[in-house]
MARLO-483229 format. One line per 8 residues: number of its first residue (from 1); their letters; for each residue x, y, z of C-alpha. Coordinates in steps of 0.05 Angstrom, whole numbers, plus 32768, in hexadecimal, padded with zeros to 4 digits. Layout:
BEGIN
NUM = a = X/Y/Z ~ ...
This chain:
BEGIN
1 = mafdaltl = 81C6/7F27/87BE ~ 81E8/7F25/8802 ~ 81DB/7F6F/8811 ~ 81CE/7F65/885B ~ 81E7/7F8E/8896 ~ 822B/7F6C/8895 ~ 8236/7F7D/884C ~ 821D/7FC4/8859
9 = sviekele = 8251/7FCB/8890 ~ 8288/7FBF/885C ~ 8269/7FF3/882E ~ 8264/8024/8868 ~ 82AE/801D/8879 ~ 82C2/8028/8831 ~ 8295/8066/882D ~ 82B5/8081/886D
17 = etivggki = 82FA/807B/884E ~ 82E4/809B/880D ~ 82B1/80D3/8816 ~ 82B3/80E9/8860 ~ 82D0/812F/885F ~ 82B7/813C/8819 ~ 8284/816F/8801 ~ 8244/8163/87DB
25 = tkiyqper = 8249/818B/879A ~ 820E/8170/8772 ~ 81CE/8149/877E ~ 81A8/8123/8748 ~ 8168/80FA/874D ~ 8169/80D0/870E ~ 8130/80A3/8726 ~ 80F4/80AF/8754
33 = deivlfif = 8115/8084/878A ~ 815F/8091/877E ~ 818F/80CA/878B ~ 81D7/80D6/8776 ~ 8205/8101/87A1 ~ 8244/811F/8781 ~ 8276/8123/87BA ~ 82BA/8145/87B1
41 = nkqtyklv = 82F1/812B/87DF ~ 8332/8135/87B9 ~ 830C/8119/877E ~ 82C2/8115/876C ~ 829B/80D6/8781 ~ 8255/80C5/876B ~ 822D/80A4/87A3 ~ 81EF/807F/878C
49 = isananvn = 81B9/8075/87C1 ~ 817D/804E/87A6 ~ 813E/803D/87CC ~ 8123/8015/8792 ~ 80FD/7FD8/87AC ~ 8122/7FA8/877F ~ 8168/7FC4/877E ~ 816E/7FEE/87BE
57 = rihitemp = 81B8/7FFC/87C5 ~ 81EE/802E/87D8 ~ 8233/8033/87B8 ~ 8263/8061/8794 ~ 825A/805C/8748 ~ 8284/806D/870C ~ 824A/8063/86DC ~ 8227/809C/86B7
65 = tdnpkvap = 81EB/80B9/86DC ~ 81B0/80E1/86C1 ~ 819B/8125/86DA ~ 8151/8132/86C9 ~ 8142/8177/86AE ~ 810B/817F/86E2 ~ 8123/816D/8727 ~ 80F1/8149/8755
73 = afcmllrk = 80DC/816A/8795 ~ 8108/813F/87C2 ~ 8145/814E/8797 ~ 8136/8199/879C ~ 8131/8192/87E8 ~ 8174/816E/87EB ~ 8194/81A3/87BF ~ 8178/81DA/87ED
81 = yltnaavt = 8195/81BC/882C ~ 81D0/8190/8817 ~ 81F4/81B4/87DE ~ 823B/81C3/87F7 ~ 822E/8199/8837 ~ 826A/8176/8854 ~ 8265/812B/8864 ~ 827D/8128/88AC
89 = aikqmpfe = 826B/80E0/88BE ~ 824A/80A0/88A5 ~ 822C/8071/88D9 ~ 8208/802F/88D3 ~ 81D1/801C/8903 ~ 81F0/7FDE/8925 ~ 81E1/7FA0/88FD ~ 81A9/7FC2/88D7
97 = rvlefsls = 81A5/7FD7/888E ~ 81A2/8021/889F ~ 81D7/8056/8891 ~ 81D8/809C/88AE ~ 8200/80D4/888B ~ 8212/810E/88B9 ~ 8218/814E/888F ~ 8231/8192/88A3
105 = vndelgyk = 820F/81CC/887F ~ 820A/8218/8883 ~ 81C5/8235/888B ~ 81AC/8276/886A ~ 81D0/82A0/889E ~ 8211/827A/8898 ~ 820C/8253/88D8 ~ 8223/820B/88DA
113 = kemklife = 81EE/81D7/88E7 ~ 81E9/818C/88DF ~ 81BB/8165/88B1 ~ 81AF/811A/88AD ~ 81A3/80F1/886F ~ 818B/80AB/8882 ~ 8187/8070/8852 ~ 815D/8034/8866
121 = ltgktsni = 8171/7FFA/8839 ~ 8136/7FCE/884B ~ 811A/7FB1/880A ~ 80D5/7FC9/87F7 ~ 80D4/7FFC/8830 ~ 8118/8019/881E ~ 811A/8065/8827 ~ 8146/80A2/8826
129 = iltdenyt = 8135/80D4/885D ~ 814F/811A/886A ~ 814C/8134/88B2 ~ 8167/816F/88D8 ~ 819A/8168/8911 ~ 8162/8155/8941 ~ 814A/811D/8912 ~ 810B/8143/88FF
137 = vldsikhl = 80F6/8128/88BB ~ 80F7/815C/8883 ~ 80E2/812B/884C ~ 80F0/80E6/882F ~ 80F8/80CE/87E8 ~ 80BF/809C/87F2 ~ 807E/80A9/8817 ~ 806B/8064/8830
145 = pqdlntsr = 8028/8054/8851 ~ 802F/8063/889B ~ 8010/8040/88D7 ~ 7FFD/8077/8908 ~ 8002/8046/8942 ~ 804C/803A/8937 ~ 8085/8064/8953 ~ 80AA/8062/8910
153 = limtgvky = 8085/8098/88E8 ~ 80AB/80B1/88AA ~ 8089/80F2/8897 ~ 809A/813C/8897 ~ 809E/815B/88DC ~ 80A2/811B/8906 ~ 80DE/8102/892C ~ 8105/80CD/8908
161 = rffapqdk = 8110/808E/8930 ~ 8140/8056/891F ~ 8128/800E/891F ~ 8119/7FF1/8963 ~ 814E/7FBF/897B ~ 813D/7F78/8965 ~ 813D/7F3E/8994 ~ 8173/7F1A/896D
169 = iepfdffr = 81BB/7F04/8977 ~ 81F3/7F2E/895B ~ 8216/7F01/8928 ~ 825B/7F08/8946 ~ 8245/7F00/898F ~ 8263/7EBA/898F ~ 824F/7EAA/89D7 ~ 8205/7EB5/89CA
177 = vaeylnec = 8208/7E93/8986 ~ 8228/7E56/89A7 ~ 81F0/7E55/89DA ~ 81BC/7E56/89A3 ~ 81DE/7E1F/897C ~ 81E0/7DF2/89B9 ~ 8195/7DFC/89C4 ~ 817F/7DFA/897B
185 = nlplrktl = 8162/7DBA/895D ~ 8148/7DD7/891C ~ 816B/7DDD/88D7 ~ 819C/7E17/88DE ~ 8193/7E2F/8897 ~ 814B/7E43/88A6 ~ 8154/7E5C/88ED ~ 8194/7E85/88EC
193 = pdvllgvs = 817A/7EBD/88BF ~ 8142/7EC8/88F3 ~ 8171/7EC2/892F ~ 81AF/7EEA/8919 ~ 81AA/7F35/8914 ~ 81B5/7F55/88D0 ~ 81C6/7F13/88AC ~ 81A8/7EFF/8869
201 = qstvneil = 8199/7EB9/8850 ~ 81D4/7EBA/8820 ~ 8203/7ECB/885A ~ 81E7/7E90/8881 ~ 81F1/7E64/8843 ~ 823A/7E79/8841 ~ 8244/7E6B/888B ~ 8224/7E26/8886
209 = cgidendh = 8243/7E13/8843 ~ 825B/7DCB/884A ~ 823E/7DC4/8890 ~ 8204/7D95/88A2 ~ 81CF/7DC6/88BB ~ 81A9/7D8D/88DD ~ 81E5/7D76/8905 ~ 81E1/7D97/894A
217 = satnnarv = 821C/7D74/8969 ~ 8250/7D9C/8990 ~ 8283/7D8F/8959 ~ 8256/7DA9/8923 ~ 8242/7DE6/894C ~ 828C/7DF5/8955 ~ 8294/7DF3/8909 ~ 825B/7E25/8901
225 = ldrlaqyk = 827C/7E54/8933 ~ 82BE/7E4D/890E ~ 829D/7E5E/88CC ~ 827B/7E9A/88EC ~ 82BF/7EB2/8905 ~ 82DC/7EA6/88C1 ~ 82A4/7ECF/88A2 ~ 82B5/7F09/88CF
233 = snlenkkp = 82FF/7F03/88BC ~ 82EE/7F01/8872 ~ 82C4/7F41/8879 ~ 8302/7F64/8895 ~ 832F/7F46/885F ~ 82FD/7F4F/8827 ~ 8304/7F38/87E0 ~ 82C6/7F57/87BF
241 = nvvlnngt = 82AB/7F35/8780 ~ 8271/7F30/8750 ~ 8257/7EEA/8741 ~ 8243/7EDC/86F9 ~ 821B/7EA4/86D9 ~ 8228/7EA0/868E ~ 823A/7EEA/868F ~ 81FC/7EFF/86B6
249 = pvdtcpfd = 8209/7F1E/86FB ~ 81E6/7EF6/8731 ~ 8205/7F0F/8772 ~ 823A/7F39/8792 ~ 8261/7F24/87D0 ~ 8291/7F47/8800 ~ 82C2/7F0D/87FA ~ 82C9/7ECD/87D3
257 = yisqkgek = 828C/7EA5/87EA ~ 8299/7E5A/87E5 ~ 824D/7E51/87E1 ~ 824B/7E79/87A0 ~ 825F/7E53/8763 ~ 826B/7E71/871E ~ 8297/7EA5/86FD ~ 82AF/7EDD/872A
265 = lffdtlnk = 82CA/7F23/871E ~ 82F4/7F3F/8757 ~ 82FB/7F88/876C ~ 8323/7FB2/879C ~ 82E6/7FCB/87C2 ~ 829F/7FB3/87CE ~ 8287/7FF7/87B3 ~ 82A7/7FE7/8770
273 = ahdnyfyl = 828B/7FA1/8770 ~ 8245/7FBB/877D ~ 824D/7FF1/8748 ~ 8262/7FBC/8716 ~ 822A/7F8D/872B ~ 81F3/7FBF/8723 ~ 8212/7FDB/86E3 ~ 8214/7F95/86C5
281 = ldkrqrfa = 81CE/7F87/86DE ~ 81B3/7FC7/86BF ~ 81DB/7FBB/867E ~ 81C1/7F73/867C ~ 8179/7F8B/8685 ~ 817E/7FC0/864F ~ 81A0/7F8D/8621 ~ 8169/7F5A/8630
289 = dkaravtt = 8134/7F8E/861C ~ 8156/7F99/85D9 ~ 8163/7F4F/85CE ~ 811A/7F3D/85DC ~ 8103/7F5E/859B ~ 8139/7F3A/8573 ~ 8129/7EF8/8595 ~ 80DF/7F01/8585
297 = tvknavsr = 80EF/7F10/853C ~ 811A/7ED2/8535 ~ 80E6/7EA7/855A ~ 80AE/7EC0/852C ~ 80D9/7EB5/84EE ~ 80E9/7E6E/8503 ~ 80A0/7E60/8510 ~ 808A/7E7D/84CC
305 = tekklaaq = 80C0/7E56/84A7 ~ 80AE/7E15/84C9 ~ 8064/7E1F/84B6 ~ 8078/7E2E/846E ~ 80A4/7DF0/846B ~ 806C/7DC5/8486 ~ 803B/7DDF/8451 ~ 806F/7DD7/8419
313 = rqtlldae = 8081/7D91/842E ~ 8037/7D7F/8430 ~ 8030/7D9A/83E9 ~ 806A/7D6D/83D3 ~ 8046/7D31/83F2 ~ 8005/7D44/83CF ~ 802A/7D49/838C ~ 804A/7D04/8391
321 = nretfkly = 800E/7CE5/836C ~ 8010/7D17/8333 ~ 8024/7CE2/82FF ~ 7FE2/7CBF/830E ~ 7FBB/7CF9/82F1 ~ 7FE5/7CF9/82B2 ~ 7FD7/7CAE/82AB ~ 7F8C/7CBB/82B4
329 = gdlilsnl = 7F8E/7CED/827B ~ 7FB3/7CBC/824E ~ 7F83/7C83/825E ~ 7F46/7CAE/8251 ~ 7F5F/7CC4/820C ~ 7F73/7C7D/81F9 ~ 7F2F/7C61/820F ~ 7EFF/7C94/81F2
337 = wnikdkek = 7EDA/7C5C/81CE ~ 7ED2/7C36/8210 ~ 7EB0/7C6E/8239 ~ 7E68/7C5B/8245 ~ 7E5F/7C75/828C ~ 7E63/7CC1/8293 ~ 7E7B/7CBC/82DC ~ 7EB5/7C8A/82D6
345 = ltctnfid = 7EE1/7C64/82A5 ~ 7EF7/7C1D/82B5 ~ 7F30/7C07/8288 ~ 7F72/7BE2/8287 ~ 7FB0/7C08/829E ~ 7FE0/7BFE/8263 ~ 801C/7C08/8293 ~ 8010/7BCE/82C3
353 = gntvtipl = 7FD5/7BAA/82A3 ~ 7FA8/7BB4/82E0 ~ 7F60/7BCC/82DC ~ 7F57/7C15/82F1 ~ 7F19/7C3F/82FE ~ 7F1E/7C89/82EC ~ 7EEB/7CBB/8309 ~ 7ECC/7CE8/82D4
361 = drqlspqq = 7EA7/7D2B/82D9 ~ 7E64/7D1D/82B7 ~ 7E5E/7D67/82A3 ~ 7E9D/7D62/8278 ~ 7EAA/7D3B/8238 ~ 7EDE/7D02/823A ~ 7F11/7D2F/8218 ~ 7F04/7D67/824B
369 = naqayykk = 7F0C/7D34/8284 ~ 7F4F/7D20/8268 ~ 7F65/7D69/8262 ~ 7F4E/7D75/82AB ~ 7F7B/7D3D/82C2 ~ 7FB5/7D57/8298 ~ 7FAB/7D9C/82B6 ~ 7FAC/7D80/82FD
377 = yrklkssf = 7FEC/7D59/82EC ~ 800E/7D98/82D1 ~ 7FF9/7DC1/830D ~ 8014/7D8D/833E ~ 8054/7D84/8316 ~ 8060/7DCF/8316 ~ 804E/7DD3/8360 ~ 807E/7D9A/8370
385 = ehnvklve = 80B8/7DBA/834B ~ 80AA/7DFD/836B ~ 80A3/7DE2/83B2 ~ 80E2/7DB7/83AD ~ 8109/7DF8/83A5 ~ 80E1/7E1A/83DC ~ 80ED/7DE0/840C ~ 8137/7DE3/83FE
393 = ensellny = 813A/7E2F/8407 ~ 810F/7E30/8446 ~ 8135/7DF5/8464 ~ 8175/7E1D/845C ~ 8153/7E5C/8477 ~ 8138/7E35/84B4 ~ 817C/7E18/84C2 ~ 819A/7E5E/84BD
401 = lltikenl = 8165/7E7C/84EB ~ 8171/7E45/851E ~ 81BB/7E57/851E ~ 81A8/7EA0/852C ~ 8178/7E88/8563 ~ 81B1/7E60/8581 ~ 81E1/7E9B/857B ~ 81B1/7EC6/85A5
409 = rfctdpdd = 81C0/7E98/85E0 ~ 8208/7EB0/85E1 ~ 81F9/7EF9/85CF ~ 8210/7F25/8609 ~ 8229/7F63/85E6 ~ 8202/7F9B/85C2 ~ 8232/7F93/8586 ~ 8223/7F49/8583
417 = lqqirdel = 81D9/7F58/8584 ~ 81E1/7F8C/854D ~ 8205/7F59/8521 ~ 81C9/7F29/8529 ~ 819B/7F64/8518 ~ 81C5/7F6F/84D9 ~ 81BA/7F26/84C6 ~ 816F/7F2C/84D1
425 = talglike = 816F/7F6D/84A9 ~ 8192/7F4B/846F ~ 815C/7F15/8472 ~ 8126/7F4B/8470 ~ 810C/7F39/84B5 ~ 811E/7F7D/84D4 ~ 8114/7FBF/84B0 ~ 8148/7FF2/84C2
433 = skavkkte = 8133/803B/84BD ~ 8153/805E/8481 ~ 815C/809C/84AD ~ 818C/8076/84DA ~ 81D3/807B/84C1 ~ 81F2/8036/84BA ~ 8231/802D/84E3 ~ 825F/7FF2/84DF
441 = tpikplky = 8258/7FC6/851D ~ 829C/7FB0/8539 ~ 82A6/7F64/8535 ~ 82C0/7F4D/8579 ~ 82C5/7F01/857F ~ 82D8/7EE3/85C1 ~ 8323/7EDE/85CC ~ 8343/7EAA/85F9
449 = nlhgytvy = 8389/7E9D/8610 ~ 8393/7E52/8617 ~ 83D9/7E43/8631 ~ 83F6/7E7B/8607 ~ 83CD/7E6B/85C9 ~ 839B/7E9F/85AF ~ 8356/7E81/85A1 ~ 831D/7EA6/857F
457 = vgknniqn = 82D3/7E93/8587 ~ 829B/7EAF/855C ~ 8259/7EBE/8581 ~ 822D/7EC5/8543 ~ 822E/7EB6/84F9 ~ 8250/7EF8/84E6 ~ 8286/7EED/851A ~ 828D/7EA4/8505
465 = nfvtfkla = 8299/7EBB/84BD ~ 82CB/7EEF/84D6 ~ 82F1/7EBE/8503 ~ 82F6/7E89/84CD ~ 8305/7EB1/848F ~ 8323/7EF3/84A8 ~ 8349/7EE5/84E9 ~ 8360/7E9D/84DD
473 = haddlwlh = 839B/7E8C/84B2 ~ 839C/7E4E/8486 ~ 83C6/7E24/84B8 ~ 839F/7E3A/84F7 ~ 8374/7E03/8517 ~ 8329/7E09/850D ~ 82F5/7DE7/853A ~ 82AA/7DDA/8536
481 = tqkihssh = 827B/7DA9/8558 ~ 8269/7D6D/852D ~ 8226/7D71/8508 ~ 8208/7DA6/8536 ~ 820B/7DF1/8537 ~ 8243/7E12/855F ~ 8271/7E4D/855F ~ 82AE/7E4B/8531
489 = vvivrqte = 82ED/7E45/855B ~ 8333/7E54/8542 ~ 8375/7E45/8564 ~ 83AC/7E72/854B ~ 83E7/7E45/853B ~ 842A/7E58/855B ~ 844F/7E17/8552 ~ 844A/7DDE/8520
497 = eipnnviq = 8425/7DB3/8553 ~ 83F0/7DD1/857F ~ 83F1/7DAF/85C5 ~ 83B9/7D7E/85D3 ~ 83A2/7DA4/8612 ~ 8397/7DE3/85E8 ~ 836D/7DBD/85B5 ~ 8347/7D9B/85EF
505 = eaaeicay = 8335/7DDE/8610 ~ 8324/7E00/85CE ~ 82F6/7DC5/85BE ~ 82D5/7DCC/8603 ~ 82C8/7E16/85F4 ~ 82AD/7E04/85AF ~ 827D/7DD1/85CF ~ 8267/7E06/8602
513 = ysqaksgs = 8254/7E36/85CA ~ 8229/7E04/85A7 ~ 81E4/7DE5/85A7 ~ 8201/7DAD/85D2 ~ 8216/7DDE/8609 ~ 81EF/7DB8/863F ~ 8206/7D73/8627 ~ 8244/7D49/8632
521 = kipvdftp = 8275/7D21/8607 ~ 826D/7D50/85CB ~ 8293/7D3F/858B ~ 82BA/7D7B/8572 ~ 82DD/7D7A/852E ~ 831E/7D9E/8522 ~ 8345/7DAA/84E3 ~ 8375/7DDE/84C5
529 = rtnvkkpt = 834F/7E1B/84AE ~ 8365/7E0F/8466 ~ 8335/7DD3/8463 ~ 82F8/7DFE/8474 ~ 82D2/7E19/8437 ~ 8296/7E47/8430 ~ 8263/7E2F/83FB ~ 824E/7E61/83C6
537 = kappgfvv = 8215/7E8E/83DC ~ 8213/7E6D/8421 ~ 81FC/7E9A/845B ~ 822F/7EB3/848E ~ 824B/7E7D/84BB ~ 823C/7E42/848D ~ 8279/7E19/8478 ~ 828C/7DD3/8461
545 = yneyqtii = 82CA/7DA9/8471 ~ 82DD/7D62/8461 ~ 8320/7D51/8482 ~ 831E/7D55/84CD ~ 832D/7D34/8510 ~ 82FB/7D2E/854A ~ 8303/7D36/8595 ~ 82CE/7D25/85CA
553 = vnpdrhfn = 82C7/7D5A/8601 ~ 8298/7D76/8635 ~ 8282/7DBF/862D ~ 82AA/7DF2/8656 ~ 82AA/7E3D/864E ~ 82F0/7E47/866C ~ 82DA/7E8C/8684 ~ 831C/7E9B/86A8
561 = qlt = 8343/7E95/8667 ~ 831C/7ECB/8643 ~ 8346/7F07/8631
């Protein structure tokens, strides 16, 4: 994520406009490396400050926050000194990822004094530090290993020191940047993050997007400077957004990065964009944890069913020669007079006239040998008839399980996941506790608006069944990929003829939500819903249709047309 010093400067300006002048009313520490400050300034704002190594961040949040029953020591210290403190100023160390909050508090005697809360947003070494007005450290949320030979000690009682100035170029010092570009003969994408102060790799990627980093001509250097100036202008005229990839948040940017492809959600402030990004990230992680168990259940069920099918099909192959054993029994009984060798019988096959040799068990009489062959024939015949049914049932089950496995790829909502759990519970693959009260899970298929036409898309078998047989009317248009699993798609008919561009885009959506998602030139069938039938006792989502037309399309999610 592009959370460098330039991005932090945008956050800092928004915080100045929002919480400076407000008072801290509550302090929570929901995690060992994260605090939440409740700040009242005409309304209550919740400021999240996290020193977590993986998601160190600072922004105002609207999401629920936990308040542990037992407050950690650092939280108690903050409550002691900062409850009812006024936020008088917020300052960023120039081109560094460090924010300093100046706080006005009353001591035990009622005298005003100043405290400092400093947030170092520096990856693994991120920290939150409380100092007095003279920058004497009172404590920090993380106690990192300290090198006694350095001047930057973070421990109780020592003087806090900001980072020493770096021998780098300020990113908007265009004269010095131009000098560097004229002297540089290395790829800019690798060198600029080490040369420019407070700039991340993703910021450099945005500046150099579409520019040949190996071209060091005066013309190309001028283009780099122009892009740098444009970047500065874009920071001032921000357009914050969250970048998504198939619904998963992958980045957040202070403006619309041309180097970032994918779906984008735009917000009024960078604080709101960051809040949404981390909320989606956390929601996605929690959802992934729940989905992992369901995915494992489906994977194991598919594996077991495939093994059963393999064994049952092998049994069918073994039973193919069952008639031979019946023939052996018949030949033995019809040649009792001809049996001279107790280990075999050589006689003429009365069916084709060929000579056949039949092995015999010398410990059994000829009649008993015949009965042994008849018994083996009956056993194989019974096994064949039984396994034919099992192969048919398990083939249908495997096909159904594979549709569930495919549906998990498009499962992004807890309700969708619960519907898949309901399917697995009905199959007996998941045992629900009887103590848990069963609640009806709302069925929420995807809904699109394609040029004024409402289009519904099922994301699992239950939703497919609902879309096709509950939402759709008989004359609505129904779509499905040809001969491969996909979502059921329905175009709600408004006029007698649905425009071709609506059918085209609906077919592209259908192809996207299918097994052929990563392919091209996918055949998609479409027909009035009245032609779609559900076979008796078929599982959810299984249908048949005979009359249809076909269109060839490339998969496309059409994310911007979701409603």
